[in-house]
N, C-alpha and C positions, 0 to 999 in steps of 0.2 A: 504493500500500500504506500504510494508516493506521498510525500509531504505536501500539504495544501499550499504551504508558503513557497515551495519550490515549483509548484505546478504553474506553468505558463498559460494554462487554459483559464485561470481565474480572472474575472473581470477587473479592470483597473479601478482602484478606489479613488484615484485622483480626479478632481473636478475637470470636466471637459471644457476647454477654452472656446467659448461661444463668440463668434465675430460680431461685436457690437460697436458700431461707429459712433459711440457716445463720447468717448475720450479722444477720438480722432479729429472730430470737427471742432 
C-alpha cells in the first residue's frame, strides 16, 4: 500500500490561480 503523501495521483491542495484582471488594471 503506497503512501498517500507520496502518491502523485492526489489532488493539489494549493489554491488554483484564477486570472482576475482586478490588480492588472
